[in-house]
C-alpha positions, 0 to 999 in steps of 0.5 A: 418432150415437146411443149404445146403452144402455151409452153406446157410439155406434151408427150410426143411420138419419141416419148411414147417410143421411150415408154414402150421401150421401158415397158418391154424392158420391165418384162425382165422383172416380174410384172404385175397387173396393169392399172388404168387411170382416166385423166383429162388432157391437161394436168396441173402441177401437184395434181392428184391423178389417182391411186393404184394398189401397190400391196397387190403387186409387192407389199414389202416394197421399200423403194418406189420409183416412177419411170416418168419424172413428171409423176411422183408415187407415194407409199399409199399408191397416190399418184401426183404430177410434179409439173404441168403435163399435157397428154396427146389424144392417144393413151399414155403409159408409165411404169412404177418400179417396186423393189425390196432391198432385203429380199432383192425382189423387184416388180413392175406395175404398168399404169395406163393413162386413158384420155377422158373425152368428157369434160368433168368438173375440176373436183371430179377430175381427181376421181379414179375410174377403173375399167374391167374387160370381164365382169364376174360374180366375185368381190370387186375392189371399189373405192370412192373419193371423199368430198367428190363433186359429182355429178350425182348420181355417180357410177361406181362400178357394174356388178354382173353375174355369169347367170345372166347369160342364161337367165333374166337376172335382177340385181339388188343391194342391202347394208349401210348406205342402203337400208341402214344409216346413212340411208339411200347413199347407194343404189343399183340398177335392177337390170344392168347391175350398175352401182351408183352413189347419190351424194358426197361422202366424208371419210372421217365419218365412215372410212368404208361401207360393206354392202351385200349384192344379190342376183335373182330371177324375176320369180325370186330364185337366187341364181348366185350366192350373195356378193359382199362388196366393200366400198372404201372411201379414199382420203382427201387432205381436207382436215387441218392439223390442230394443236392440242393446246393454245396457248402452251405454257412452259418454264425454264430456269435462267442461265440453263445450258444449250439443249435444255428441254423446255417442253413438247407440243403436239397436234392431231390430224383427222385425215387417214393415218400413216399417209402424207395427209397426216405427216406433220412438221412443226416450226417456230415462225416467230419469237418475241422479243426476237433477239437473241434467238433462244429456242428451237423445235424438233420438226417431228416430235415437237420438243422445244429446246434452248439453243443458248445459255443467255436466258436472263430473267432480270433482262427478259422474264417471258418469251412468246413463240408462234408455232406452226404445224403443217401436214404433207411433211411441211410441203407448201401445199400442205394444210397448217394451223398456228398456236402460241407458246409462252415460255417463262424464265424461272429465277436462279440465284445468280445475283448476290444481296449487296449492303446499301452501306458498307459501314454503320454506327450505333450505340447501346447502354450497358447492361441492356439486353434483348433490345434492337439497336440497328437495321441493315438493308440490302439489294437483290435483283432476284425474284422477290419473296423467294429463297433466291431473294431472302437474306441470311445475316451472319455476324462474322467477327466481334461477337465472341462473347455472344452479346449480339444476335441478328435476324431477318425481317421477313417483310422488308428483308432487313437485318435486325441487330439486337443485344441479347446479353448486356455489355459492360462499359468497364470491360469494353467501351466500343465493339466492332462487328463484321456482318455478312449476308447471303441468300437462303438458296445457294448462289449459282452464278459465276464465281460462286466461291465462298468469298465472292458469294457474300457481301459484308458490312462493318457495324461500330457499337458504342457502349454508354456508361451507367451507375450500377450496383455490386457485381456477383462475378463469377456467379458461383464461387467454391470454398473447400472445407474438410469433413468433421471440422470443428463447429465454430470454425470460420472459413472463406465465403462469397465475394462481390465487388463494385464494378466501378471501383473493382473493390468489395468495400461497403458491400453487405452479405446475407444468406438467402438459402441454407437448406440444412442450416449448417453455416452462417454468413458474416454480413461484412466479410461474407465468410461462413462459420460452421454451426454443425458437424459435417459428415461427407457421407451423409445424405446432406451432401450430394457428391460432397457438395453443398450450395448456399445462396448469398445476396450482396447489397451496396450502400445504395441498396442495389443487390446481386445474387450468387451461389457459394458452393461448399466442397466438403473434402473427405477424411478417412473416417469410415472403415470398410464393411461387408454388406452381405453377411449371410451366404450359402456354400453347397459343400459338394458343388461349390467349395467356396464363396465370394466376399465383397467389401465396400468403403463409403470414403473416397477411393483415396481412403478406400481400396485395396482392402486386406481381408484376414481371419482372427488368429485366435478365436473359438469360432474359427477352427485352425485350418478349417477356413481360408481366404484367397484374394480376388481383387482389391475389394473382394476375397474368396472364402473356402473350407478345408478338413471336411467340416460338418454341415451346418451354420458357421459364424466367422469373424473377418477383419477388413483393412483399407489402404490407410490401416483403418479396419473393421471386423464383420461376422459372416454367417456361412451355411455349409449345406448339402445341396446342388444350388444355394436356393435349396438351403434357404428354407432350412434351419440348422444349429450354428456350429463353431468352426472347432465343433467335434465331428465324425470322420469319414471312416467313423461314418463308414463303420457306423453304416457297416454295423447298421447293415449287419444288424439289419441283416440279422433282423431280416433273417428272422423275418425270412425264416418266419415267412418261410414257416408260414405257407398260409400267407405266402404270396407269389410275385413276378420275379422282375417286378422289383427290378422295374419300378421304384416303389414307395415302401413307407412314409418318411414323415413323422406320424402318430404313435402307431406305425403301419406298413405302406404296402399292406403286408403284415408281419408273421409271428417270430418264434413262439408267436412274438413280433419283432419291434424296434424303437428309438430312445434318446438316439439309440436303437433298441430291439424288442420282442412282443408277444401276441398277434400280428403287428407291423414290423418297422425300424424307427431311427432318427438318422440315415435311411437304410432299406432291407430287401427280402429274399425269396422265402417271403415278401415282406418290407422292413421300412424306416421312419423318423421318430415315434414309438411303436405301440404293442399289446403284449409283453416284451422280451429283453435284449438277452432273450432276443439274442438267445433266440436269434443266434441259433438261426442266424447262419441258416437264415442268412444262407437261405436268403443268399440262395435261390431255389436252385441253390444259386446266388440270389441277385436280390440279396440283402443290400444297403443303399446310401442316403437318397437325399432330402425329400426323396419320393423314392422308397425301398428298391427290391423284390419285396414290393407288393405292387402288382401294377405300375400305377402311382408312379407319378413321383418319378416325374418329380425326382431331384437331379441326383436320382434321374439317372436311376429312374431312367435306368429302371424305366429302360429295363 
């Protein structure tokens, strides 16, 4: 490349040949549509030539090269010169090489530099002029450089319609910049279709304008559809980047390590994003004070960090940085602005508090307390009134008796040494203290061990003597006295002494407080005399202790007060006892009960206890009750030989370990129950342990005899019912097997008894009614003459139910107590026996058979005692219930009858 007379390079014939060669070689790759740029004959260095559309050629290109080193291409298609270029009058070309390394795709874009003969103003030279060989009615790309200098109106492009070859066509436009704000910015020549701009535009206000072009004939006929035109405003680097704050304020701790983040600055640029016009670069151009250099800034993110650990607040507490941000990636021709950043150095506890003096001397009068005796001062270079500066004082040595206390004055940071407990001149005339000081915040400097992070000082305290009164030391004194000691006995008392002479002569004593007046205090010796009997187990003594307040007075009238604690020692004067004297044993469930004894004496005079039953006592039958040991304080009582139900009074002797014993009468309720609470409301006569009771075989014989007698009575009822067909009723066979029917009331009633099921008995024999009664605990059977009466069995003992046979449905109920009232005469027992004997065998046989001569399932049965308060009555076929109403009592049966109720309900 040759140069002209001024030394500027110009394109020679050899260069043009080289360009043509590159152009031919570029055909080996896929070529794109060439671009034409109109330029002057001379271009200065770093001059904007124009912009080409790279997206139309290869949008995914990541490598862009220029075949001519005098031109540089940016990603947005902007073309700049790298140095001064002088073009020949002929056209010049160069090639833009586009490639994608991932897809290995390459394309070439040929740029034609057309010499612009007309001399334009300097500002107008930057505009891009596009020439087209063919006009057509279609969207044509159009761009406009912002802030153009004109001249105005300036031609942008020509719009033509193919219909103009056959018709006279008039062109018109509408849209923003025409008939909308901003008004009259664009206009079009009606006949030629040339589109003009009338004044400069600002891209930051509007980046593009969308207008509509119309083509019509003179008579208003639209020969083509409306043509949308988008005029894009090309960006010019006309805006400076601006910092978001000015100044910036940041803080960083002193002695922080390199790379510590201080803060981040940020700037904005109104130019087109993602272009060189908005590619910003941050720099620090000045630091005050300049030495040492402590900070750096990231050129892209604007993050400020430390470069050294030499930040010392005590030397420099604030730094001022001057920052610059520049677009065009910091190139010299980029636009820039400046800002200020103030960085404050935060305080760290890197300085120890140091005593201003290493030793102090002070004095205090003995027995003085809560007085200030000394103030200690320290120096600390850290920030005042912060935890790094405030001092904490500690007494390290010499305060074993806790006579001293030291606090910090919040205003002056001094240590205030006080005496909180009076000193004794006779015990120590001088006290030496070692005091250390630290900060409230932990020390963070170098060598931060416990020994190096504390400054110490020595304080010598001299004690001044004073004449003082008697001393009651120790404040509480204890004396031991055995309980039950005889009244008038004198024992040791309280002792006070003169601290100067260490003797107790000349001291008088007086009792200030004796709550129960049990003692007197001797005025001269301080000993005490017992006035009343001492019982350690009484409420007067709490845990065997009793306090007396004593005042001691010397000859000068000075006093001291102390407490004499009288400890009453226990003696074995109380035998063990059983607190719970009544208990219940459920005979069928428990079989035994637990007995616990207590002794108010001390454990040394108490357990283990020995429980015994008297060997000869009428109330304790031989072998009926026995005791078995549980532990040292409890035993278990159980019964043997099947005793009868009732209350038993059993004397039990309890002996402690020293042989002192007491006899306690224990009342045991032997009850037929499931849980003891069932027997709490019952009362029974007290039985001696040797009362006569029936054995199980005797009880069984009585039950069988009663059952046999009941069968005889029921046989008569069945025969009488069979002979009277007029009153015969028919019941379902399975009615009695399904339900539990209340057959009669079991509570005492009036002197006349009625059958609960509403059935009346029939005449027996010659119009006689069977009546039973109880007199003096014995059963009697009587025959009554006359009409229909109720047939019942009134007994004072157990409950038995007689079920009827098929011959007649009657119920023989039982009740407790009462007399049956009759209206006719009665037969004696012999008449009754003569009447029943001939018919006994026949009736029993009939009751044992069904109508088909088979064994009856509901034969007369005897049921056992069903328990106290049972709601269930007789069970059998003799119930007159025709429905299942009135069976609510099944929901309230006792536990022993629930299984029977569930069985009946299942059937």
